[in-house]
C-alpha positions as CSV (number, residue, x, y, z in Angstrom):
1,M,-35.8,-61.0,-3.0
2,N,-35.3,-64.9,-2.6
3,T,-32.2,-66.7,-2.6
4,I,-32.5,-68.3,-5.9
5,S,-33.1,-64.6,-7.6
6,L,-30.0,-63.2,-5.5
7,L,-27.8,-66.0,-6.6
8,T,-28.9,-66.0,-10.2
9,G,-28.5,-62.4,-10.7
10,L,-25.2,-62.4,-8.9
11,R,-23.7,-64.7,-11.7
12,F,-23.9,-61.8,-14.3
13,I,-22.1,-59.2,-12.2
14,D,-19.4,-61.4,-10.7
15,S,-15.9,-60.9,-11.9
16,F,-15.9,-64.6,-13.1
17,F,-18.6,-63.9,-15.6
18,P,-17.2,-64.0,-19.1
19,S,-18.4,-60.5,-20.2
20,G,-14.9,-59.4,-21.2
21,G,-15.2,-56.3,-19.1
22,Y,-11.7,-57.0,-17.5
23,A,-10.2,-56.2,-20.8
24,Y,-11.2,-52.6,-20.7
25,S,-10.2,-49.6,-18.5
26,S,-13.0,-47.2,-19.7
27,G,-10.4,-44.6,-20.5
28,L,-8.6,-44.8,-17.1
29,E,-5.6,-46.0,-18.8
30,A,-5.3,-42.9,-21.0
31,A,-6.0,-40.6,-17.8
32,V,-3.1,-42.5,-15.9
33,Q,-0.6,-42.1,-18.7
34,D,-1.6,-38.3,-18.9
35,G,-0.9,-37.9,-15.3
36,A,-4.5,-36.9,-14.3
37,V,-4.8,-40.0,-12.3
38,R,-1.8,-40.9,-10.2
39,T,-3.0,-42.0,-6.7
40,G,-6.1,-43.6,-4.9
41,D,-7.5,-40.1,-4.0
42,E,-7.2,-39.0,-7.5
43,L,-8.9,-42.1,-8.8
44,S,-11.7,-41.7,-6.3
45,H,-12.3,-38.0,-7.4
46,Y,-12.2,-39.2,-11.2
47,V,-14.7,-42.0,-10.6
48,E,-17.0,-40.0,-8.3
49,D,-17.3,-37.1,-11.0
50,M,-18.0,-39.8,-13.6
51,F,-20.8,-41.2,-11.6
52,R,-22.2,-38.0,-10.7
53,Q,-22.1,-36.3,-14.2
54,G,-22.3,-39.3,-16.5
55,V,-23.3,-42.7,-15.3
56,A,-26.0,-41.7,-12.9
57,H,-27.8,-39.7,-15.7
58,R,-27.1,-42.0,-18.6
59,E,-26.3,-45.7,-18.3
60,A,-28.2,-45.9,-14.8
61,V,-31.4,-44.4,-16.2
62,A,-31.1,-46.8,-19.3
63,V,-31.0,-49.7,-16.8
64,G,-34.1,-48.5,-15.2
65,V,-36.0,-48.1,-18.5
66,A,-35.1,-51.5,-19.6
67,H,-36.0,-53.0,-16.3
68,T,-39.6,-51.7,-16.5
69,A,-39.8,-52.9,-19.9
70,L,-39.4,-56.4,-19.3
71,L,-41.8,-56.2,-16.5
72,R,-44.4,-54.9,-18.8
73,D,-43.6,-57.5,-21.4
74,D,-42.7,-54.7,-23.8
75,I,-39.6,-54.8,-25.6
76,Q,-39.9,-51.4,-27.5
77,P,-38.8,-49.1,-24.6
78,A,-35.7,-51.3,-24.1
79,L,-34.8,-51.0,-27.9
80,S,-35.5,-47.3,-27.9
81,V,-33.1,-46.7,-24.8
82,D,-30.6,-48.9,-26.4
83,H,-30.4,-46.8,-29.4
84,E,-30.4,-43.5,-27.4
85,L,-27.6,-44.9,-25.4
86,H,-25.7,-45.9,-28.5
87,A,-25.9,-42.3,-29.8
88,M,-24.8,-40.9,-26.3
89,K,-21.7,-42.9,-26.2
90,I,-19.5,-40.6,-28.3
91,G,-16.3,-42.5,-28.1
92,Y,-16.1,-45.5,-30.5
93,E,-14.2,-47.7,-28.1
94,S,-16.7,-47.2,-25.4
95,R,-19.5,-48.0,-27.7
96,V,-17.9,-51.2,-28.9
97,A,-17.0,-52.5,-25.3
98,S,-20.6,-52.0,-24.1
99,Q,-22.0,-53.7,-27.1
100,Q,-19.5,-56.7,-26.5
101,M,-20.3,-57.0,-22.9
102,G,-24.1,-56.7,-23.7
103,R,-23.9,-59.5,-26.0
104,Q,-22.2,-61.7,-23.8
105,V,-24.7,-61.3,-21.0
106,V,-27.8,-61.7,-23.2
107,K,-26.1,-64.9,-25.0
108,I,-25.9,-66.7,-21.6
109,A,-29.2,-65.3,-20.1
110,I,-31.3,-66.7,-22.9
111,E,-29.8,-70.3,-22.1
112,Q,-31.5,-70.0,-19.0
113,P,-34.8,-72.5,-18.4
114,A,-37.9,-70.5,-19.2
115,A,-35.9,-67.3,-20.4
116,H,-38.5,-64.5,-20.7
117,A,-39.7,-63.6,-24.3
118,V,-38.2,-59.9,-23.9
119,L,-34.8,-61.3,-23.3
120,K,-35.2,-63.6,-26.4
121,D,-36.3,-60.9,-28.7
122,F,-33.6,-58.6,-27.4
123,F,-30.9,-61.2,-28.3
124,A,-32.7,-61.7,-31.9
125,A,-32.6,-58.1,-32.4
126,I,-29.1,-57.9,-31.8
127,E,-28.5,-60.7,-34.0
128,A,-30.4,-59.2,-36.8
129,D,-28.4,-55.9,-36.4
130,R,-31.6,-54.0,-35.2
131,T,-30.3,-52.9,-31.9
132,P,-26.8,-52.2,-30.6
133,G,-27.2,-54.4,-27.5
134,H,-25.5,-52.4,-24.8
135,F,-24.4,-53.9,-21.5
136,P,-26.6,-51.7,-19.2
137,V,-29.8,-52.7,-21.0
138,A,-28.8,-56.4,-21.3
139,L,-27.9,-56.6,-17.6
140,A,-31.2,-54.7,-16.7
141,L,-33.4,-57.3,-18.7
142,T,-31.2,-60.2,-17.3
143,L,-31.7,-59.0,-13.5
144,A,-35.4,-58.1,-14.1
145,H,-36.0,-61.6,-15.3
146,A,-34.0,-63.0,-12.3
147,G,-36.5,-61.1,-10.0
148,W,-34.3,-58.2,-8.9
149,D,-36.2,-55.0,-8.5
150,K,-35.5,-51.8,-10.3
151,T,-33.3,-50.1,-7.6
152,E,-31.4,-53.3,-7.0
153,T,-30.7,-53.7,-10.5
154,I,-29.5,-50.2,-11.1
155,A,-27.3,-50.4,-7.8
156,A,-25.8,-53.7,-9.2
157,F,-24.8,-52.1,-12.6
158,C,-23.3,-49.1,-10.6
159,Y,-21.3,-51.7,-8.4
160,Q,-20.1,-53.7,-11.3
161,T,-18.9,-50.5,-13.0
162,A,-17.0,-49.4,-9.9
163,I,-15.5,-52.8,-9.6
164,G,-14.3,-52.4,-13.2
165,F,-12.4,-49.1,-12.3
166,V,-10.8,-50.6,-9.2
167,S,-9.8,-53.8,-11.1
168,A,-8.2,-51.6,-13.8
169,A,-6.6,-49.3,-11.2
170,V,-4.8,-52.1,-9.4
171,K,-2.9,-52.8,-12.9
172,L,-2.3,-49.1,-13.6
173,L,-1.6,-47.4,-10.2
174,P,0.6,-48.1,-7.2
175,I,-2.4,-49.4,-5.3
176,G,-3.2,-52.7,-3.9
177,Q,-6.3,-54.8,-3.4
178,R,-6.7,-53.5,0.3
179,E,-6.9,-49.8,-0.9
180,G,-9.1,-50.9,-3.7
181,Q,-11.5,-52.2,-1.1
182,H,-11.5,-49.1,0.8
183,L,-12.3,-47.1,-2.3
184,L,-15.4,-49.3,-3.0
185,E,-16.4,-48.8,0.6
186,R,-15.9,-45.1,0.1
187,W,-18.1,-45.1,-2.9
188,M,-21.2,-47.2,-1.4
189,P,-23.2,-44.0,-0.6
190,L,-22.6,-42.4,-4.1
191,L,-23.7,-45.7,-5.7
192,D,-26.8,-46.0,-3.5
193,E,-27.5,-42.2,-4.5
194,C,-27.1,-43.0,-8.1
195,A,-29.4,-45.9,-7.9
196,K,-32.0,-44.2,-6.1
197,S,-32.0,-41.0,-8.4
198,A,-32.0,-43.0,-11.7
199,A,-34.9,-45.3,-10.6
200,E,-37.1,-42.3,-10.6
201,S,-36.0,-40.9,-14.0
202,K,-36.7,-41.8,-17.6
203,R,-34.6,-39.4,-19.3
204,M,-30.9,-39.6,-20.1
205,T,-28.7,-36.7,-19.8
206,A,-25.0,-36.8,-19.3
207,W,-22.0,-34.4,-19.2
208,S,-18.8,-36.2,-18.4
209,P,-16.3,-34.7,-21.3
210,I,-13.1,-35.4,-19.5
211,Q,-13.6,-39.1,-19.1
212,D,-15.1,-39.3,-22.6
213,I,-12.0,-37.5,-24.1
214,Y,-9.8,-39.9,-22.1
215,A,-11.7,-43.0,-23.6
216,M,-11.3,-41.6,-27.1
217,R,-7.6,-41.2,-26.5
218,H,-6.9,-44.7,-25.4
219,S,-6.8,-46.1,-28.8
220,R,-4.0,-43.6,-29.8
221,L,-1.7,-44.6,-26.8
222,E,1.9,-45.7,-27.9
223,S,1.6,-48.7,-25.3
224,R,-1.5,-50.1,-23.9
225,L,-2.1,-52.8,-21.2
226,F,-5.9,-52.8,-21.9
227,R,-7.9,-53.6,-25.0
228,S,-8.7,-50.7,-27.5
């Protein structure tokens, strides 16, 4: 990867990028209020389980499929996996958050000089309500256009997801930024494993009921710090 490709892609996973992801906790707030996650160690187990049982077999696979679609100049696999991912996200709040983030990514990505035709077609499909426009698919198309390879793209998505949990946890738990950095370091081998595994897969499967249930409970909390 050359330097321009690296920097172009980093814009879209940086916390400064206006995807709106900072406003969501992916169900973590409900898990904290329920007492299921109270410490950094409990957060680590919660996130690791979600990656191993959910993200690595669902969203990460969708990233890989969409990445390949752009390289082959064929939007159809990206649209298909976008719809499949929408059906697999059983919580309304999770679906909406992913769609809002995905839309923001594509909207800015197509403003780049010489934006890829698949990116433009994907945005047009979102605008016409022909596809949900989920974040993993949008990010995959964007980073593929930037010149990132498939495994790098999946790893970037996994890292961005992990960052989201740490960012939310700093606001919800008695942990600081230093412990958050230790958690990210602890998860690095797992993120690498997820990226390599998902890069070889084309079929999405997932089983993370605990995290899905907490994501669905979030909108019913009496008080919320994060968006519902």
